[in-house]
N, C-alpha and C positions, 0 to 999 in steps of 0.2 A: 412177572417172571415168565419167560417164554418156555414153551416146550423145547428141551435141548435138541439141537439140530445136528444130525449126522450128514455131513456133506458128501457129495458125490466126487468119487475120484475114478474116472475111467482111464485105464491105461496110460499113466503118466509116463512122461519121457524120462528115461533113466540113463542118460549118458554120463560118462565119468567126469565131464566138465560141468560147470555151473557156478552160479553166483555163491559167494560166501557171506554168512551173516555178519562177519566182521567188516565187510565193505559197505560204504554208504549205499551203493546201488542195491545191495541185498536188503538192508533195512528199510529202504524206501518201498521195495516190493511188499515186504511184510505190512507196512503201515497202509499202503494203498488197498491191498486185498482184504485187510482186516476191517478197514473202515466201511467198506462195501457190505460185507457180512454183518458187521455190527449194526449197520443202518437198518437191515431187515429185522434184527432182533430188537433194536430200539423201538421201531414202529410197533411192533407187536406188544411189548410191554407197556409203552406209553398209552396205546389205544385202549387197553383193557381198563386202565384207570379212568379214561375220558368217556367211557360208554354211558354211564348215567347222565352226564351233561349234554351228550349228542342226543340221547332219547328225549330229554326235556327241550332242548333247543329246536329240535325238528318234530317234536310231538309224535314220537313213534312208541311202540311197545316192545315186548320181549322178542317177537319175531324179528323186528327191525334190528335189535341188538345182536341177535343171533346171525342174522345175515351180514351184518357189518363185520363180524369175526370170520364167518364161514366163507364169505365170498373170496376172501384173501386165501384161506386155507384150501379151498376147493381148487382154485387155479394153481396154486403152488404144488399141492399133492398130485394133481393130475398130470402136470406138465414138467416136473422136475427132472425126471429121467430123460425125457425128450429134450429138455434144455441142455442137459449134459452131452447128449449126442450131437447136438447142433454145434456146441463149442469144440468138441473133439473134430468136428468135420470142417468148419468154417473158421476156426480160430477162437481160442478161449477168451482172449482179451476183447476181440471184436463182439463176440456175443454178450460178454459181461457188460461192455459199454452200451450195447443196445438194451440190455435189461435195465441198467442203471438209468438210461434216458426215460425208458417207460415208467420206471418207478417214480421218477422226479415229476414227469408229466401228470401221472395220475395223482400224485400227492398235491400238486398245484390245483388240479380241478377239484379234488375232494375238499379242500378249503374253501372253495367257493360254493359248495353244495346248498341248495335251497330245499331239498327233500331228502328223505332216507333213501329213495331210490337212486338218487344221484351219488350218495355216499357209498352204496353197495356197488355201483358201476366203477367208481373210482377204486374201490378196494378190489374188485376183480382184476382191473388193470394193473394194480400193484402187485397182485399175486403172479400175474403173467411175467412182469418184469422181474420179480423175485426168482421165478423158475429158470429164467435165463441168467440171472446174476449169481445165485447161490452155487450152483455146480462148479462155475469156474474159479471161485474164490480159493478154495483149498487146492483144487487141481493145479492152478497157476503156481502155487508154492511148491508143490511136488515136482513140477515140471521144470522149473528154472534154477533150483538150488542144487549145489553140489551134494551128492549122497551123504557125505559125512555131516553136513549141516541141516539136513531136512528135518530131523527130529526136533532140534532146537528152534528152527524157523517155524515149524507147526506149533510148538509150545508158545512162542511169542505171539503168534497169530491168535491162538486160543485165548491167551490172556487179554489181548487188545479187544477182540471182538466180543469176549465175555463181559468186559467193562461196560460196554453199551448196554447189554441186557440188564446188568446190575443198576445202572443209571436210570433205566426206564421208568420204573414206578415213581421214583422221587421227581425225575424231570417231568414226567407226564402231569403229576399232581400240581407242580408249580406252574407249568405252562397253562394248564386249564384255569387255576385260580387267578393267574395275573392277566393273561391275555385272551383266554376263551379257548374252546375246543377246537376252533378252525386252525389255530397254530399247531395243534398236534400233527396236522398234515403239512402245513407250510414249513415247518422247521426242517423237514427232510430236503427241501429244494437247495439251500446253500450247501448243506452237507454232501449232497450228490454232485454238486458242481465241483467242490474240492476234490472229491474222490476221482471224478472224470479227468481232471487236470493231472492228478498224480499218476493215474493209470496211463495216460497217454505219454507222459514224460519219463516214467520210470519203470513201466513193466513191459517186458518184451512179449511179442506174440508167440504162442505155441499152438500146435494141433497135433492130432494123431494121424499119421500117414497111413497107418494100418486099419483105420476104421472102415467097416464094410460100406459098400456104395449106396445101400438103400436105407433111408430112415424109416422107422416104425410109425409111420403116421396114423395107420389104422388103430394100432394099439393105443397111441396117445389119445385119439378121439373117443375111442370106446371107454377108456378108463375115465375121462372127464365126463362123459354122458353118464356112465354108471354111478360115479360118486355124486354127480349133480342130482340125478333123479332120486336116489336114496336120501340125500340130504333134504331136498325139497318136500318129500313125503313125510319126514320126521318133523320138519320145522313148521309146515303149514297143515299138519293133520287136523288141527282144530277148525280150519276153514272149510272142511268138507272132504269126507273120505273118498267120494268119486275121483276128485281130482288128485288127492294125495295117493290113492290107490293106483291110478293110472301112472303117476310118477314113479311109484315104487316098482310097478311092473316093468316099466321101461328101464329104470335103473338096474334091476335084477337081470333082465335080458341082456343089457349092455355088458354087464359084468360077466355073464356066461359066454358071450360072444368074445370078450376080451381074453378069457382063458383059452378059448378055441383058437383064436388068432395067434396068441403067443406060443402055443404048442406047434404051430406049423410055420411060423415066421422064420426066415433064414437068419435074421439078426433081430431077435425079440427085444423089446424094451425090458420085459421081465422074464429071464430065463427060469422056466418053472422047475428045471432040474435041480436048482439050488435047494428046493424045499425037500428033496429026498434025504439031506443031511439032518438028522434028528435035532442036533443042537442049533442048527440054523432056524429050523422051524419053530422050535421052543422059544428061541430068543426073540423072533419076530412076533409070535403069539403073546409072549410077555410084554413086548414093547406096545403091542395094541392095547392090552389091559392097562398098563402103567401110564403110558403117555396120554391115552384117552382120559384117564382119571385126573392126571395133572392138568390137562386142558380145562376139564370141567371145574376143578378146583379154583383155577385162576381166572376163569370167565365169571364165576358167581361171587368169589370172595370180595373183590373190590366193589362190586355192586351192593352186596350185603352191608359192607362197612359204611358205604356212603348213604344208601337209601334207608336202611333200617337202623344202623347204629348212630347215624348222624354225622359221620366224619366229613370234612371237606375233601375235595380231590387231593390236595396236598397232604393232608393227614392220613389218607388211605394209602398214598404212595410211601409215606414214611413208614407206615405200619408194616408194609410188605417188604421194605428194604432189608430187613435181616436175613430174609430167605436167600437172596442173591449174594449177600455177604458170605453167609455160611457156605453157600455152594462154591464161590470162588476161592475160599480158603481150603476147603476140604476135597474138592474134585481132584487136584493133581495128587494128593496123598492117596486118594482112593485107588488110583492107578497102580501105585506101588503095592497096595495091600492085595489087589487082584492078582498081581504077578506072584505073590507069595503063596496065597491060599486058594487061588482059582476064583472064577466068578460066581459060582453057585451060592456060596454062603452070604457074601456081601449083597447080592442081588435079592436073595430071599429076605435077609434081615432088613435091607433098605425098604423093600415093598411093604413089609410089616409096619415099619416105622411111619411110612407115608399114610397107611391106613389109620394109624393112631392119630396122625396129623389131621386127617379128614374128620375123624370122630370128635377131636378136640375143637375143630372149627364150628361145630354145632353151637358151641357156646357163645359164638359172636352174634349176640341178639340185640335187642333194643337198648338194654341198660348195661352192655358188657364193659367190664374193666379191661383196659388194654393189656395191663401186666398179668392179670390173673386169667383172663379169658382168650385174648387174641394172641399174645406173644407166645404162649406155649405151643399153640398150633403152628404159628409161623416158624418157629425154631425147629420143631419136629419135621416140618415140610422141607426145610432147608437140609437138615441131616438125612432124610430119607432120599431126597432127589440127588444128593451128592453121592449116596451109596449106590444108586441104581444106574447112573449114566454110564460110568466106565465099564461095569461089568456086561452091560448090553453090548456096547461097541466092541469090547474084546471077544465075546462070544461070536458075534456075528462075523468079524473079520477073521477069527481063528478057525472057524468052522468050514471055510472054504479055502481052496488053494490061493496063493498070492496073486495069481493072474486073474482071479475073480474078485479080488478084494474091493475094487472100485464099484462094480455092479452091485455087490453085496451091501455095501454102505448106502448106495442109492436106494435099494429096496427097502432097507430098514427105515431110511428117512421117509420114504413114501408111506410105509405102514404107520409110522408115528404120526405123521401129518393127517392121514386118513382117519385115524383113530380119533384125534382131537376134533376133526370136522363132524364125525358122526355122533360123538359123545355130546358135543355142545348142541347139536341139533336135537338129540333124544331127550336130554335131561329136563327141559321145560315140560315136555309131554308126559314124561314118566313121573315127574315130581309135582305136577299140576301147578307150576309156577304161573303167576298172573301175567296176562298180556300187558296190562297197564303197570308194570312193576315200579316205574318211578313214582307212581301215586298210590301204591298199595304195600307200604312197608310191612304190615302185618301178614298179609298173604305171602309176600316175598319170603319173609323170615321162615314161615312154615314150610314152603316149598324148598328153601334153602337147607333146612335140616334134613328133609327127605334126600335131597340131592347129594348131600355130604354122606348120608349112609350108602347110597349107590356108589359113590366114588370109593369109599372105604371098602365095599365088596369087590370092586374092580381091582383095587391095590391087592386085596387078599388073594384074588384069583390069579393075579400075576405072580404072587409068592408061591402058589401051588404049582403053577406051570414051570417056574424057575427051578423049584426043588425037584420036580419029577422028570423034567426034560433035559436038565444039564447035568453031565456026569459028575459024580462025587468028588473025583480028584481034580476036576477042572481041566483035565486033558481033553483037547477038542480035536475034531477031525480036521485034517488039513490037506 
C-alpha cells in the first residue's frame, strides 16, 4: 500500500471549451493519464513486497533496503514541485513523456542490477522520472476537460490509478514468487510503452502561458541536498557519527538556506506565506506525522511477514490486499462525510484508528495467526487510511484561495513524501533493527514491535494536531 498521493495542479487552463467525458477522446485522456500515475503507485507497492528477496539476492542489509525505498522518495519529494513548474513552462504532456521515459529506462536498468548500489541508482532515476510524470497527470485532466466534466473525470482518474495501488501487493508477491524480484522492475517497461503511445495519440499538449519566466533551480537543489543529507545521516548513523554528523550538518544548513532562498525568490517553489494560515499549517503538520507513520508501517510490515512470520512474497501480498480494498471502497464515501461534518472529526478519528492498527500489528510475530493477529491490523489500517486521506486534502485546498490550490496540493505532496523518507530512514536507528534483517528474524521481530509503537505515537500526534489545529466547525479559511 503506497502513501496516498496528492498531485500537483498548478494554474490549470480553465477555458469554457474542452473535452467531454462522454466522448471517446475524453475517455482516452483519462486512461492515458491514470495509467501513468498508477504506474508510480504500482511500483511503490510492488517493491515493498519484494524487498526481502532483493536483500537476499544482492546480499544486502537493512540500510540497503532503506535506500532502495528512500532513493526514490528522495528524488520525488525533492523535485516534484520543480517538475510541475517544468510542465507548466514547456508543456505538460512533453514533460510527462520525458518523465515516463526516464522511469522506463531506470526500470530496465534496475532489473539488471548486480549490486544494491546499482538498484539504488536505478531507484533514484525512477524518482526523477516520477517527479516529472506525477505533476502532469492530474494537471492534464484539469486542463483539457470541459469545466462541467472535470469532477467526473478526476473521479474516474482516481479510481483507475487507485486500482494500480490496490493490485500492487498481490501482483508484487506473484511476480517475485513466479519470476523473481528483477521482474518487479522489468514489468514497468511494457506498461510505460503502452502509456507513451496513448499519450502521444490521445492527449493534447497544454502549458501555462502566465507562468513566470524564471524557474526556482536554487530552491530545488537546496531541497534535494537538505533532504539527502538528513536521510543519509539517519540511515548510516551506525557506520560512524563523524560522517553521519557531517551529512546532518550539511542537510540542516541546506534546509535553512532553502527557507532563506524561498523567502526572497520572485517565483518560489514553496511560497512560505501559505503557512501563515493556521489550518494549512496544521494539515501539513498532521500530514507529516500521519503519512510518515504510514510509510514506516508499510516498509516494515511486509518484511516482518516474510522474514519473521514465514510468509512467501505472494502470501504477504495477499495478506495486505484487504487494506487497499477497504481504501478503494471507503475513500469516495469519506469525501461525502467530510462535506457534511467537516474534516476535523474524521481526521482525528482516522488517526486514532491508524494508531490502533499499528498497535495490533505488533502481534504479527513468529507464530502469528493471520485471522486473529494480522487481519485485524490490516483491516484497521484500511479503515484509518480511508478516514485521513480526504480530510487532509480538503483542509489543505480549502485553507487557501482557489488561485493557490495547485501549489497548496503540491506542498502537501512534498510534505507527505518527505515524511515517509525521513521516517523510513530513522526507524531502524530508533528501534535498533538489525542490519542483517533477512537473516535475523528474532532481532527483526523485536525491533518491529518497537517500530510499531513509534508509528502509533506518530499517528496519535497527528490526531492531536488535527484536533487542535483545525476549526471545530470545519469552516476553513479561503
